[in-house]
N, C-alpha and C positions, 0 to 999 in steps of 0.2 A: 462452474465448479462441480455441480452435481453429476454432470456427465462424466467428468474426470473421475469423480469418486466412485461412480458405478462401475466404470471400467477397471478400477483398481481396488475393488472392494476387498480382495484378499490380500492386498499389498500392505507392507509395513507403513507406507506413507499415510494410509487412512488412520492407522493407529495413532499417529501424531496429529493429523488434522482434526480428529474427532473432538479433541479438547476445544477447538474453536466452535464446533457445532453446539456443544453444551452451553457455551456462553450466550448463544442466541436465544435459548429457551427462557420462558417465564420462570421466575424464581420458584423454588420448591417451598410451599407454605402449607402446612398440614392442619393448622388450627388446633393445637394441643390444649385441651381445656384443663388438663391436670396440672399445669404449671403454677407454682406459687408466685406471689406478687414480686418477689425479689428477682425472678428470672423473666419478668414481663416488662416490655417497654411501654405498651399501651393496650387498652381494650377498645375495640371498634365494634360498637353494638354488642358488647359483652364477649366478643371473640378476641382472644389475646394475640398480639404480635410479640413473640418472645425475643429475648436478647439474642439467643442463638440464631433464630431466623433472620433477625436484623443484621447481625454480623456477617452471616453468609451472603446476604444480599449486598451489603456494603462492599465486601471483598470482590464479588463478581462485577459490581458496577465500577469499582476502582480499576480492575483489570481491563474492562472494556474501554474506559476513558484513556488509560495508558496506551492501549493499542492504537487509539486514534491520535493521541497527543504524547508521543514518547518524551520522557524526561520531565513530565509535569510534576510540580511539587505538591505532595500530598498535604502538607501543612497549609498551603494556600487554598487548596480545595476545602479543607475543613474550616478555615476561617471564613469562607464564603458560604458556609452552611451545606456542604456536600452531604453530610450525614442526614440532615433534615430533608434534603431532596430525595434521598433514597427512601427514607421513612414515608415521605409524602406519596411516592409511587406505590409503596406497599399498602398504604391506607386506601388508595384508589382501587387497587386490585382486590383488596378485601371487601370493599363496598360493592364492587361490581359482582363479586361472587355472592355476597349477601342478597343483592337485588335479584340475581338470577334464581337463587333459592326461593325468594319471595314470589317470583313469577312462575315458579314451577319448572324452570329450565334446567335440565340436567344433561350430563354427558354419560352415555352408556359405556360399558366395558367394550362392547363391539366397536364403537366409534374410536376408542383409544387404540384398540388392537388394529383396526383398519388403517389408522394413520401411521402407526409404528411399522406395520408390515409392508407399507408402500413407500417407506423412506428409503431412498436409494443407497444411503450409507450402509444399510444393513443387507443389501442384496448380494447374493452369491453370483457365481459366474454365469448362471442361467438367468439372471435378472430377477430371481424370486427371493423372498425373505429367507435369510439363513439364521436360524436361532443361535448357532455356534458363534457366528460373527457378532450378533447382537449381544450375547452374554460376554463375549471376549472384550468388546469395546467398552461396555459398561464397567467391567472389572478393571480395565486399564485406567479408566477415569474415576475410579473409586466411587461408583454409583451402584446402588442396588436396583434391580428391576422395579421395585415398588416406588422408590424415589423418582426414578426417571418417568415411569408411567403416570405418577401423580403430576409431574410437571407438564406432561403432554395433555393430561385431562384438563388442567387449568388453562393451558394455552388454547385448547379447543373451545372451552367455555368463554374465555375472553373474546375470542374471534366471533363466536355466535352472538354474544351480547353486543359487541361493537357493530356487527351487521344489523342487528335488530334495532338498536337505539339510534343508528345514524342513517336509516333508510331515507329520511326526508332531505338529506344533503343534496342540493342541486346547484349547478353552476351554469350560468347562461353563456352561450357562445360569444355574445357581444362582450361580456366581461373578460372572458378568456382571451379574445382577440386584442383587447386593450392592453392586457398584461403582456401578451406575446409581442405586440408592436413596441411596447416600452422596453422589454428585455432584449429584443433582437435588433433594435436600432443600432447602427454603427456610425462612427464619426471618422472623417478624413482630415488630417492636419498636415501642415508643413512646419518645419521649425529650423531655427539657426542654433547650432550647438557651439558652446564655449567650453573647451576641454581643459581641465586642470593641467594636464601634461604640457600644454602649449605655454603655460605661464610659469612653470617651475624654474625655468632658466633665469627668470627675473627675480627669484627669491634668494636673498643672502642669508645663510644660516651660520651664526657665530657659535663658538664654544659655550658662551653664556646662554644662548638660546637653547642649546642642547641640554645643558645642565638644568636650567629652569624648567624646561618641558618634562624632562625625566622626573624631577622631584614632584611636579604637579600631576603627573599621569603614570605613576609607578605601576598601578594596577593593570595598565595596558600591556605591560611586559611580563606580567606574572606567568610563570609556567603552570601548566595544568597538573593536578595530582596524577600520579601513576601508580599502578599496582602490577605485581607479577604473581602468577599463580602456578601451582602444580595441579594437575587435574586428571581425572579418569573420564574418558569420553564414552558415554553410553549412547552410541549412535549405531543403528543397524548396519550402516555401510562400513563402520569401523569394526564392529563385532562379528560381521559375517565371515564365514569360513567356507568359501566355495570349494576348497580342496577336499572338504569332508563330504560333499554331495556325490553320491554314487551315480554311475552311468545308468543303473537300473531305475533310480529315482527320477532321473531326467527323462528316461524313456516312458515311464509310467505317467508322469505329468503331461508329456507330449501327447500320448495316446488318449488320455482323458479329456484333453482340451484341443483336440486336433482342429476343430472348426475355427478356433481363434487364429490359426495360421493360414486360413484360406485367404487368397488374394486375387485381385483381378489382374489384367495384363499389366506388366511392369516394364519400365525402360531404365536402362543405365546410360547416362550421358554426361558430357562435359560441355561447358559453354564459356564464351567470352562475352562480356557485357560492356558496351560503351554507355556510360551513365549520361542521361540527358536531364538537366535540371528542369523544374517547373517553369513554364513560359519559354521553353526553347523554341527558336525560330526555325523556319524551313531551311535556312542556310546552315544552322547548327546541325540539323538532322542530315542534310546532304553531306556535310563534312564527315559526320560519323559513318555514313554508309560507305563513303570512299575509303576511309581508313579500314573498316571491317572487310571490305572487298579485298584489300591488299593482304590482310591477315588470313582470309579464307584461302587465297591462292597459295600462300605459304604453307597453310595447314594441309592442303590437298597434295602438296609436294612431299609431305611426310614429316614436317616439323612437328614437335609436340606442343601441347597447349602452354606449358610453363614458359617455353622460350619465346612465345608470341607476346607475352605481357611486357610492355615497355618498362624498363627499369628506372628511367630518369623522368618520371612524370611530376616530381615535386609534390607540394602539399595538395595541389588541386588535381587529385588522382581521378582520371576519367575512365580508364580502361582496367577492368578487373576480370578475373576468370578463375574457374575451379572445376574440379571433378565433383559431380553431384551425386554419384552413387545410384542406387536403385530407388525409383519412385513410382507410385501408382497414379492412375487417373484420379484427378481431384486434389493431388498434392501441390500442383503448380498452378500459376495463373493460366486462364484458358488459352490465351494466344500461344504461350510457350508450350503448353501441353499438346495442343493440336499440331504444332509444327514438329515436336519431338516424335510423337507416335506416328507421324506420316513418313518418317525417314526409314531407311533400311540400315541395318548395322554397318558402320563404316562411313555412312554418308554424312555430309555437312550441309546444314541448311543455309538458305539465303538469310539476310538480316531479318529478324523478327522483332516487331515493335511491341513493347509492353509498357506498363506504367513506370517501369524502372529505366527504360531506355531501349537501346537496340542490342539484340543478342545474335551471335552465330552459335549454332548448336551442333555438336557431333554426337550421333547416336552410336554408342559402343556395343550395346547388346539389347535384346528383347527377351522377356520371359513370359510365356503364355500363362493364362489364368490357371490357378490350381492351388495346391497346399505346399507351403514352404517345407522343404525336406528337413528332417530332424537335425542333420549335421549343420545346417545353416542357422539354427536357432538354439543349438545345444548350450552354447556359452551364455546366452540370454536366460535360458531356463535355469541353468546352474546358479547364476547370480540371483535370480528371483527366489529360488528355493532357499538359498543361503540367507538372503535378506529377511524373508518371512520367519525363518527359524530364529534368527537373531532378534527380531522384533518380539517374538513370543517369549524368548528367554530374558529379554532386557529388563522387564519388570522384576523378575526374580533376582537377577543380578543386582539391580539397584537396591532392593530391599536388603539383600545380604550384605552388601558393602556398607550401606547406611547403618545397619545393625553393628557391624564391626567397628566403624569409625566413630559414630556418634554415641552409641550406647556403651560399647565395650572399650572405647578409647584407643583403639588400634590406630597405628599410623596409616596414612594413605598408601604408602609404599607397601607395607605388609598386607593390607587388605587387598591390594591389587595382585600381589604375588599369590595369595591364598586362593584367589578366584580366577587365576590365569589371565589377568588383565595387565594393562601397561599404564604407568604414570607418565604423563607428558608435561612439558614446561613451556610457558610462554615467555616472551621478552616483556620488559616493562611496557605498559600500554595506558593510554588515556581513556577517559569515559567516552569521549567523542570518536575515538578510533580504536575500538576493541579488536582482538585478533580476528581477521577476516575468515580464517579457516574454520573457526568454531561456530560462526553464525549465531552468536548469542542473542536471545531476545532482549529487548530493552530493559525489562524488569530484572533480568539476570545480571546485566551490567550494573544497574543501579545497586543491586544487592551486594555485589562484590566491592563497590566503592564505599559501602556503609560498614564494611568489616574491618577488623583490626588485623595487624600483622600477626601471623601464627594461628589465625582463626580458620576453622574448617566449616564449610557450609553445613548447616543443620538440616537443610532440605535440598533436594536436587534442583539445579538451576536449568531452566529450559533453553534449548537451542532450537533452531529451525527444524532439525532432524532428530532430536532426542533430548538428552539431558547430560549435565556434567555434575560431578562432585568435586569441589575445589578446595585447595588449601592456599590461603593468601600468604605467600612466603616473603613478600617484600612490599612495603608501602612507602612511596616517595611523595611527601606532601608538596603542595604548591609552594613555590619559592619565587622571589623577585631577584633576578640576576643583577650583579653590579653594573654600573653604567658602561664600563669599558667593554662588557660582553655584548651590549645591545646598542652601542653608539650609532652604528649604521642604521639600525631599525628606527631609532629615535629621530635621526635626521630625515629619514624617508617619510615618517609620519608628519614631521613639521612641513616638509616640502608639499606633501599631499594636502595638508590643511590649508597652507597659505596659497597653494595653487588653486584650490577650490574657491577660496575667498576672492582671489583676483578674477577667476572665471565668472563668479557671480556678479562682481562689480561691473565687468564688461557687459554681461547680459543685461543688467539693470540699466546701464547707460544706453544700450541699443534699444531696449524697450521704451525709454523716454524719447529717443530720437524718432522711433516709429510713431509714437503717440503724437509727437509734435509735427512731423513733416513726412511721415510715411517711410517705407523701407528704402534705404539707399539703393540705387540701381546696381552698384557694384556688388551688393550682397545677395542679389537674386540667385546667382549661380551656386551659392553656398547652401541653398535651402535643401533640406532632406524631407522626403515625403514617404513615411512608412505605410505599410498596409493599413486599411481601415480597421478600427478596433471597437470593442463594445464597452458597456458601462463598467465592467470589471476593471478596466484600465490597464490591461496588459498591452504594451506597445512594443512592437518588434524593434530591437536595437536599444531600447531604453529600460525595459522591464515593467514592473507593475507600478503605475502612477495614479492612485485613486484620486488625489487632489486635482490633477490635470483633467482626468476623466469627468469629475463632477463639474468642473468649470466649462468644458466644451459641450456638455449635455445640458447646461443650464439654459432654460428657455429664453432668458434675457440676452444671451450672447447671439449676435447675428452672424450668419454665414458670411465669410470674408473678413471677419474682424480678427484683429490681433488680441491675444489675451493681455490684459494690462499688467499682470505680474509675471515674474520669471519662476521657473521651477527647477529645483535641484535634481541632479541625476547622480548615479554612482560615479560618473567621471567628470562632473562639473555642473553646468546649468544650461537651460535652453530658453529661447523666446519662441512662442508658438502662435500659429494662426489657424483658425477653424476654416477649412476649405469647403466642407460639405457634411451634411447629416444624411445618412442613407437609411431610409425605412426598409423593413423587410418586404419582400414581394408577395403577391397573392399566392404564387406557387409555393413559396416557403411556408406560408400559413397552412395551405392545404396539406402539405407534407407533415407538418408538426401538429395539426389540429387535434387529432385523436389522442395523442400523447399528452398534450396540454390539458385537454378536457379531463382526462383521467387523473392526471397529477393534481389539478386544482380540486377535483371532486374528492380525492383522497385527503388533501389538506383540509377541505371543508369538513369532511367526516371526522378527521382528527380533532379539529377545533370544537365540533359539536360534541364529540365524545368527552373531551376534556371538560367542556362546560357542564355536561350532565354529571360527571364525576364530582365537580365542585358543588353542584346542586345537592348531590347525595351527601357530601361532607357537611353542608349547611344544616341538614336535617338529621345527621347521625349523632349518636352519643359516643363521643371520643373522650375517653378518660386516660390522661397521661399518668403513668406510674413512675417511670425512671427516665425522664426527659434528658438527664445529664449524659446518658449513654450516647445520645445523638450528637454531642459536641456543641460548639458555639452556635447560638441562634442568630442568624442574620436579620437585619432590620425588616426585610421583606417577608418574613415568616412569623406567624403568630404562635402562641404556645400550644395550639392544637395541630400544628404542622401544616397550616394553610399558607399558601404563597399570597 
């Protein structure tokens, strides 16, 4: 990501992505000694953690959790002591800072400056720190330089203390190998499948069954709540006005950044690919070569690429083709690239084998190394200038519309007209299927469904590329439709449920037969053998089955044994046999060893650092002042914030 950000440091994309960077930094904690006790959560060795600091950290932590677990219920988090967990981390950071001060470890202004000026997010097009970009990105994210620099100072301090206090962390190669062998071991099984669909025909569903099932399971048929919104989209792609960019501005940008358009030798080509699946045999490859030879001959006679692609391939489409446009060396896989650049314009290659299959390539043109002419990149530059101008203006527009709508009480429509913007409308949508074109962040969707009809967002809602201000114009609550509307769906659920019951009964009967007398000879041909799988339990064709994985990796189960119980699958049930356990090879260990040693050492350091923090807590003076601010106290946390 950093390489992407460096290359696009001037781009509007960075102005959106920077918000994510901020979440990664250690919380801003200044230790304000002047706070009165009403505004303090606790004193840690006489240093206050204020309510304001706690709430800022709580919100950042909540946003981070939501990014990793979209849709998570904040109430459930709070009931499980989320507020105390946040506070506990703040206590640890405060004590580490206190210990650093006690040991005389400080972070100089030069160290802070050095770190910030080498962060690639703040680099200009020359790769060097750009103060304008730095100030602009902080401003967009409502941070002052002092706040941001303080967070960097604390991050450096914590890193130095972690390095100092965890130097003794060691991991033996023998221990690492044991863990690797355990983790990388695979199992091979065979199984007999009993599918619910095969037994649905034996299920008789009466009207009484349908009525009874509907009454007992009405919640299954409840429709999701829906909302409809009017909105103004603050997205640089929407706000950009390429038509306002002058030719002079384009030429100036091009001349100032001419080296960016320097390229190596380029080729323009088209290809036809015969896709070969993994494990394709020599016979499969020979068949592909013969078919491609025929297509090459037709191509040589003047037919175009589009006419050579068979139209009646069905679902198992093997032959595809396309124009590839211009590409440089390094853009394509090596075998393809070597063949393409060896051709002369107009020539067609012999079949070229790559990881995707067999290709025939037609070279249409070559372009020598040099600088792309202005006329070829003018549209790209025009769009880029327009996007950056829109991104720069976006914050001001947001503030202005926010002021008009939230403070002055103006309608969304009037605010849009006053600022040259457009109000758009969605159809009714559910929380699980928000409008795809808006690319709303999960938190934004949650916020919309917490609003009442006629309510306007009091804060902008984030999208993947910007923000929206929205008016919830319609709320359609969840409803349970009458039986007549869902009769077919009710019947299908009954069939599915009964079909799975019958499939499980048949599987259980087969498991008993196998236990008593072995696998019947006529069942051997029905066995399915998926690829070997690991302890995580993802089995091709079945999905994730942790219970089955635990059983086949259990030491007491012998290779060649059938598992005594059956296992439910999304489509029915299976009876399984352990065919083989496959340990990782010496070569696999040698390849993975360095990474495993480093990962385990990092984990050991983390455990040691956590232990040291707990030791500091045991000897610290922690005075709770307003513990109620932290929410419910879970059983695993004491009143000093210790887990």
